[in-house]
C-alpha positions as CSV (number, residue, x, y, z in Angstrom):
1,M,6.6,22.7,-30.7
2,L,5.5,26.0,-29.1
3,Q,6.0,28.4,-31.9
4,S,3.3,31.0,-31.9
5,G,0.0,32.1,-30.5
6,I,-1.9,30.0,-28.0
7,F,-0.7,26.6,-27.1
8,E,-3.1,24.2,-25.4
9,L,-1.9,21.6,-22.9
10,D,-4.4,18.9,-21.8
11,L,-3.7,17.5,-18.3
12,H,-6.5,15.0,-18.2
13,G,-5.3,11.7,-16.8
14,M,-2.3,13.2,-15.1
15,N,-1.6,13.4,-11.4
16,V,-0.2,16.7,-9.9
17,A,3.4,15.7,-10.3
18,Q,3.0,14.7,-14.0
19,A,1.0,17.9,-14.7
20,R,3.6,20.1,-13.1
21,A,6.4,18.4,-15.2
22,A,4.4,18.9,-18.4
23,I,3.7,22.5,-17.7
24,D,7.3,23.2,-16.8
25,A,8.4,21.6,-20.0
26,A,6.0,23.6,-22.0
27,L,7.1,26.8,-20.4
28,R,10.8,26.0,-21.1
29,R,10.0,25.2,-24.8
30,A,7.8,28.3,-25.3
31,K,9.1,30.6,-28.1
32,S,8.8,34.3,-28.1
33,G,5.7,34.0,-30.4
34,T,3.8,32.0,-27.8
35,Y,1.8,34.5,-25.8
36,R,-0.5,32.2,-24.0
37,L,-0.4,28.6,-22.6
38,R,-3.9,27.3,-22.2
39,I,-4.0,24.7,-19.4
40,I,-6.9,22.3,-19.7
41,H,-7.2,20.7,-16.3
42,G,-10.9,19.8,-16.1
43,F,-13.2,20.4,-13.1
44,S,-15.7,17.6,-12.7
45,R,-13.4,15.1,-11.1
46,G,-11.8,17.3,-8.4
47,T,-9.8,20.5,-8.2
48,A,-6.3,19.3,-7.4
49,L,-4.9,20.1,-10.9
50,R,-6.7,23.4,-11.1
51,D,-5.6,24.5,-7.6
52,M,-2.0,23.5,-8.4
53,V,-1.9,25.4,-11.7
54,R,-3.4,28.6,-10.1
55,R,-1.3,28.4,-7.0
56,D,2.1,27.4,-8.4
57,Y,2.1,29.4,-11.7
58,A,0.5,32.7,-10.6
59,R,4.0,33.9,-9.6
60,H,6.1,32.0,-12.1
61,P,8.8,34.2,-13.7
62,K,7.6,33.5,-17.2
63,V,3.9,34.1,-16.4
64,V,2.7,37.7,-16.6
65,R,-0.7,36.8,-15.2
66,L,-3.4,34.1,-15.0
67,E,-6.6,34.4,-16.9
68,I,-9.6,32.4,-15.8
69,G,-12.3,32.4,-18.5
70,L,-15.9,31.2,-18.6
71,N,-14.8,27.5,-18.9
72,P,-14.1,26.3,-15.3
73,G,-11.9,23.5,-16.7
74,E,-9.3,25.9,-18.2
75,T,-6.8,28.3,-16.9
76,D,-4.6,30.5,-19.3
77,L,-1.1,31.3,-18.4
78,V,-0.4,34.7,-20.1
79,L,3.3,34.8,-21.1
80,R,3.1,38.1,-22.8
81,E,0.4,40.6,-23.7
82,F,-0.8,40.3,-27.3
């Protein structure tokens, strides 16, 4: 369950459609205590998942902003400011 803090979602082994369904489900289940959804999409086997996450969720109604850290294989969807 997505109850509090940062929730990590690993998309390794998924195609774009599966990853989108998993992210959408996680966003629907996110409780008010969840302020960040960390998407682990990887980067060494292509950029399709990364590109989809950054393109499709940058303007999602539940996402305040995207945060791209030092790890190129992760993108954080900030749901509320901590």
